[in-house]
KOLDREN-320557 format. One record per residue (C-alpha): x, y, z; residue number from 1; residue in three letters. Coordinates in steps of 0.02 Angstrom, whole numbers, plus 32768, in hexadecimal, padded with zeros to 4 digits. Example, Ala and Ser with C-alpha at 12.3 -4.5 7.8 and 13.67 -1.06 7.14 Angstrom:
<atoms>
atom u 8267	v 7F1F	w 8186	num 1	residu ALA
atom u 82AC	v 7FCB	w 8165	num 2	residu SER
</atoms>
This chain:
<atoms>
atom u 7E9D	v 33FE	w DC40	num 1	residu MET
atom u 7EFC	v 337E	w DBD2	num 2	residu GLU
atom u 7F43	v 3392	w DB21	num 3	residu ASN
atom u 7EE4	v 331E	w DA9F	num 4	residu THR
atom u 7F4A	v 32D0	w DA19	num 5	residu ILE
atom u 7EE5	v 3266	w D98D	num 6	residu SER
atom u 7F40	v 3215	w D8FD	num 7	residu LEU
atom u 7F20	v 3199	w D877	num 8	residu GLU
atom u 7F71	v 311D	w D822	num 9	residu GLY
atom u 7F91	v 305C	w D7E0	num 10	residu PRO
atom u 7FB6	v 2FCA	w D84F	num 11	residu VAL
atom u 8066	v 2F7E	w D811	num 12	residu LEU
atom u 80A5	v 2EC0	w D823	num 13	residu LYS
atom u 8154	v 2EC2	w D83D	num 14	residu VAL
atom u 81B7	v 2E22	w D866	num 15	residu ASN
atom u 8107	v 2DD8	w D88A	num 16	residu GLY
atom u 80DA	v 2E59	w D91B	num 17	residu GLU
atom u 8059	v 2EC2	w D8FA	num 18	residu LEU
atom u 807B	v 2F8D	w D91B	num 19	residu MET
atom u 8068	v 303D	w D908	num 20	residu LEU
atom u 80F7	v 30A9	w D8D6	num 21	residu LEU
atom u 80D8	v 3161	w D8F5	num 22	residu ILE
atom u 813E	v 31D8	w D8CA	num 23	residu PRO
atom u 818A	v 3243	w D959	num 24	residu LEU
atom u 816D	v 32DE	w D8E4	num 25	residu VAL
atom u 80B9	v 32B7	w D8DA	num 26	residu ASP
atom u 808F	v 32AB	w D97A	num 27	residu GLY
atom u 80DC	v 320C	w D9B6	num 28	residu GLY
atom u 813E	v 3270	w DA2B	num 29	residu SER
atom u 80B1	v 32AA	w DA8E	num 30	residu GLU
atom u 8061	v 3202	w DA89	num 31	residu LEU
atom u 8106	v 31B5	w DADC	num 32	residu ALA
atom u 80D5	v 31E9	w DB86	num 33	residu GLU
atom u 8032	v 3199	w DB89	num 34	residu CYS
atom u 8064	v 30FB	w DB29	num 35	residu SER
atom u 80F7	v 30CF	w DBB7	num 36	residu ARG
atom u 8104	v 3016	w DBCE	num 37	residu GLY
atom u 80BD	v 2FEE	w DB1B	num 38	residu ILE
atom u 8122	v 3053	w DAAA	num 39	residu SER
atom u 81E4	v 3089	w DA7D	num 40	residu GLU
atom u 8235	v 3105	w DA27	num 41	residu ILE
atom u 827C	v 30B6	w D993	num 42	residu GLN
atom u 82F4	v 312E	w D922	num 43	residu GLY
atom u 8276	v 31B3	w D8DB	num 44	residu GLU
atom u 81D9	v 3158	w D913	num 45	residu PHE
atom u 8168	v 311F	w D9A6	num 46	residu LEU
atom u 815B	v 3064	w D9AB	num 47	residu LYS
atom u 80B3	v 3020	w D9F6	num 48	residu ILE
atom u 80AE	v 2F58	w D9E3	num 49	residu VAL
atom u 7FFC	v 2F12	w D9E1	num 50	residu ILE
atom u 7FED	v 2E6E	w DA32	num 51	residu PRO
atom u 7F8C	v 2DE9	w D9D4	num 52	residu GLU
atom u 7F00	v 2DE9	w DA60	num 53	residu TRP
atom u 7EE8	v 2EA7	w DA46	num 54	residu LEU
atom u 7EE2	v 2E98	w D98B	num 55	residu ALA
atom u 7E4B	v 2E23	w D9AA	num 56	residu GLU
atom u 7E00	v 2E88	w DA24	num 57	residu LEU
atom u 7E08	v 2F30	w D9AF	num 58	residu LEU
atom u 7DE0	v 2EBD	w D90F	num 59	residu ARG
atom u 7E78	v 2EF5	w D8B1	num 60	residu ILE
atom u 7F02	v 2EAA	w D849	num 61	residu GLU
atom u 7F95	v 2EE3	w D7D8	num 62	residu GLU
atom u 7F5B	v 2F69	w D761	num 63	residu GLY
atom u 7ECC	v 2FA8	w D7CF	num 64	residu ASP
atom u 7EC1	v 3062	w D800	num 65	residu LEU
atom u 7EAD	v 3098	w D8AD	num 66	residu VAL
atom u 7E93	v 3139	w D91E	num 67	residu SER
atom u 7F0E	v 3158	w D99F	num 68	residu VAL
atom u 7EE0	v 31DE	w DA23	num 69	residu ARG
atom u 7F14	v 3211	w DAD0	num 70	residu SER
atom u 7EC0	v 326F	w DB4A	num 71	residu ASP
atom u 7F4F	v 324D	w DBCF	num 72	residu GLY
atom u 7F2D	v 318B	w DB9F	num 73	residu LYS
atom u 7F3A	v 3134	w DB07	num 74	residu LEU
atom u 7EA6	v 30F8	w DA94	num 75	residu HIS
atom u 7EC2	v 309D	w D9FA	num 76	residu ILE
atom u 7E1E	v 3077	w D997	num 77	residu ARG
atom u 7E0A	v 302B	w D8F2	num 78	residu ALA
atom u 7DB8	v 3092	w D866	num 79	residu LEU
atom u 7D5C	v 301A	w D813	num 80	residu ASN
atom u 7D67	v 2F74	w D891	num 81	residu PRO
atom u 7D54	v 2EC0	w D837	num 82	residu ARG
atom u 7CC8	v 2E5C	w D84D	num 83	residu LEU
atom u 7CC9	v 2DD7	w D8D9	num 84	residu VAL
atom u 7CBF	v 2D20	w D88C	num 85	residu ASN
</atoms>
């Protein structure tokens, strides 16, 4: 059985890119394995860049809260998805 980890946090915008910065000590190190290819370790954080197409699909913008969960695969979901125009 896979270990499950679940975290919540804000979407940040840095240098024009939407991203999640997850502290390694708060679960980022456990998420690194299942997010290979879309993440990188940056100092004390796991950095996951959210491409524009994915942000539109998830209906998220800077400052929105998301839930990040891993059960062997990475799942990102908006806690309060924005309305589609």
